[in-house]
C-alpha positions in Angstrom: -0.4 0.2 -1.1 2.8 0.0 1.0 2.7 -2.8 3.6 4.9 -3.5 6.6 4.9 -7.2 7.4 6.2 -8.3 10.8 6.4 -12.1 10.8 9.2 -14.4 12.0 8.2 -17.5 10.1 10.6 -17.2 7.1 8.6 -19.5 4.8 5.3 -17.8 5.4 6.9 -14.3 5.2 8.7 -15.1 1.9 5.4 -16.4 0.4 3.4 -13.4 1.6 6.0 -10.9 0.3 6.1 -12.6 -3.1 2.3 -12.7 -3.3 1.7 -9.2 -2.2 4.4 -7.8 -4.5 3.0 -9.9 -7.3 -0.3 -8.2 -6.7 1.2 -4.8 -7.2 1.8 -3.8 -3.6 5.1 -2.7 -1.9 5.9 -5.0 1.0 8.7 -4.6 3.5 9.4 -7.4 5.9 10.8 -7.5 9.4 11.4 -10.7 11.3 11.8 -8.9 14.7 9.2 -6.7 16.2 11.6 -4.3 18.0 12.7 -3.1 14.6 9.3 -1.7 13.8 9.6 1.7 15.5 12.6 2.5 13.4 10.9 1.4 10.2 7.8 3.5 10.9 10.0 6.5 11.7 11.5 6.6 8.2 8.7 5.1 6.0 5.0 5.9 5.6 2.9 2.7 5.4 -0.7 2.2 4.5 -1.1 -0.8 6.7 0.8 -3.2 9.0 0.4 -7.0 9.1 1.6 -8.1 12.6 2.2 -11.7 13.8 1.8 -12.1 17.5 4.4 -14.8 18.1 7.6 -12.9 17.6 11.0 -13.9 18.9 11.9 -10.7 20.7 8.6 -9.2 21.9 5.0 -10.3 22.2 3.1 -8.9 19.3 0.4 -7.4 21.5 3.0 -5.7 23.7 4.6 -4.3 20.5 1.2 -3.1 19.3 0.4 -1.3 22.6 3.9 0.3 22.5 3.4 1.6 19.0 0.0 3.0 19.8 1.4 4.7 22.9 4.1 6.3 20.7 1.4 7.7 18.3 1.4 5.1 15.5 -2.0 5.4 13.8 -1.7 3.2 10.8 -4.2 0.3 10.5 -2.9 -3.0 11.9 -4.1 -6.4 10.8 -3.2 -9.1 13.4 -2.1 -12.3 11.8 -1.9 -15.3 14.2 -2.8 -18.9 15.1 -4.5 -17.7 18.3 -8.0 -17.7 17.0 -10.2 -18.0 20.1 -12.9 -15.4 20.7 -11.1 -14.0 23.7 -7.8 -13.8 21.7 -9.6 -11.7 19.0 -11.2 -9.4 21.6 -7.9 -8.9 23.3 -6.1 -8.2 20.0 -8.7 -5.6 19.0 -8.8 -4.0 22.4 -5.0 -3.6 22.4 -5.0 -1.6 19.2 -5.6 -4.0 16.3 -8.0 -3.0 13.5 -8.6 -6.4 12.1 -7.8 -10.0 13.0 -7.1 -12.9 10.6 -6.4 -16.4 11.9 -4.0 -18.8 10.3 -4.4 -20.6 8.0 -6.0 -18.1 5.7 -6.7 -17.5 2.0 -4.4 -14.9 0.4 -7.3 -13.3 -1.4 -9.0 -12.6 2.0 -5.9 -11.1 3.4 -5.5 -8.8 0.4 -9.2 -7.8 0.6 -8.9 -7.0 4.3 -5.8 -4.9 3.7 -7.5 -2.9 0.9 -10.4 -2.3 3.2 -8.2 -1.1 6.0 -6.3 1.2 3.7 -9.5 2.7 2.4 -10.8 3.2 5.9 -7.7 5.0 6.9 -7.7 7.5 4.0 -11.5 7.8 4.1 -11.2 7.8 0.3 -14.1 7.0 -2.1 -14.0 3.7 -3.9 -13.6 5.6 -7.1 -11.5 8.6 -7.9 -12.0 10.7 -11.0 -10.1 13.2 -13.0 -10.9 14.2 -16.5 -12.3 11.1 -18.2 -10.1 8.9 -16.0 -11.6 6.8 -13.2 -9.5 4.8 -10.7 -11.6 2.0 -9.1 -9.9 0.9 -5.9 -12.3 -2.0 -5.4 -11.7 -3.6 -8.8 -8.1 -2.4 -8.8 -8.4 -1.0 -12.3 -8.3 2.3 -14.3 -11.0 3.1 -16.8 -11.7 5.8 -19.4 -15.4 6.2 -20.1 -16.0 2.8 -18.6 -13.3 1.1 -20.7 -10.5 -0.6 -18.8 -6.9 0.5 -19.6 -4.4 -2.3 -19.4 -1.8 -1.3 -16.8 0.9 -3.1 -15.0 0.7 -3.4 -11.2 3.3 -0.7 -10.7 1.5 1.6 -13.2 -1.7 1.1 -11.3 0.1 2.0 -8.0 1.6 5.1 -9.7 -1.9 6.3 -10.8 -3.2 5.7 -7.3 -0.4 7.8 -5.8 -0.9 10.6 -8.2 -4.7 10.6 -7.7 -4.3 10.8 -3.9 -3.5 14.5 -4.5 -4.8 15.5 -8.0 -3.4 18.9 -9.0 -0.6 18.7 -6.4 3.0 17.8 -6.9 4.2 14.4 -5.7 7.9 14.1 -5.3 9.9 11.5 -7.3 11.1 10.0 -4.0 7.6 9.6 -2.7 6.5 7.8 -5.9 9.6 5.6 -5.7 8.8 4.7 -2.1 5.3 3.8 -3.2 6.4 1.5 -6.0 9.5 -0.2 -4.6 10.5 -1.9 -1.3 13.7 -1.6 0.6 15.5 -4.5 -1.0 14.9 -3.5 -4.6 17.9 -2.4 -6.6 16.2 0.1 -8.8 17.0 3.8 -8.7 14.9 7.0 -8.9 15.3 7.2 -12.7 12.9 4.3 -13.1 10.0 6.6 -12.2 10.7 8.5 -15.4 10.2 5.2 -17.4 6.9 4.5 -15.6 5.6 8.0 -16.1 6.5 7.9 -19.8 4.6 4.7 -20.4 1.6 6.0 -18.4 1.5 9.2 -20.5 1.5 7.2 -23.7 -1.4 5.0 -22.4 -3.4 8.0 -21.2 -3.0 9.7 -24.6 -4.0 6.6 -26.5 -7.1 6.1 -24.4 -8.1 9.7 -24.5 -8.1 9.9 -20.7 -8.2 13.7 -20.6 -5.4 13.9 -18.1 -1.7 14.5 -18.3 1.3 14.0 -16.0 3.3 17.2 -15.7 6.9 17.1 -14.5 8.1 20.0 -12.4 11.8 19.9 -12.5 13.4 19.4 -9.1 10.0 19.0 -7.4 8.2 16.0 -8.8 5.1 15.1 -10.9 1.5 16.3 -11.0 -1.6 14.7 -12.5 -3.7 17.3 -14.2 -6.9 17.4 -16.3 -6.4 18.5 -19.8 -8.9 21.1 -21.2 -10.7 19.9 -24.3 
């Protein structure tokens, strides 16, 4: 899941970025709300986490502006304003969920997963061959047996299973796995794909990752 975090509290933002990336998500951070339109213009996000108390624009005004400009991604409002009227106003102005500070990281992550699932209208489980991706448990199984994957490998499987049988570009996969400030290059995708292929083969997953040179990668069921 790729997340855009708009939060001006440096300590809180740093902690959230570390925690979300540690959980296998890609998280880009902005400290100023007026930078959000440019970020959304060049990057596709699954969900936005928006603090209301920003230094350059009120968070609700920013949210209204983004909605007026056609932004449709789910937005979770993160704020210390936790009164009933505040929550109603936030939801009426375009928010999809509302979480008051302080909060438990586990609850934040669960709410983000729910928002992302709601947007894609995707089933909790995706299947191809003998492979099953469980987005609730955040794991991949073969015939009910869990395959040990790293957080990035899990994100890679998720990206490929969004469009099974269709080609996903290497750049799209890279953007799914890495944030703006990561110094990796596109060739790292080949490393992740190679490791996934090996794990799929060892588990008898009944799927393969096909490379189409110059185009990208495709997840396919293997006959037999």
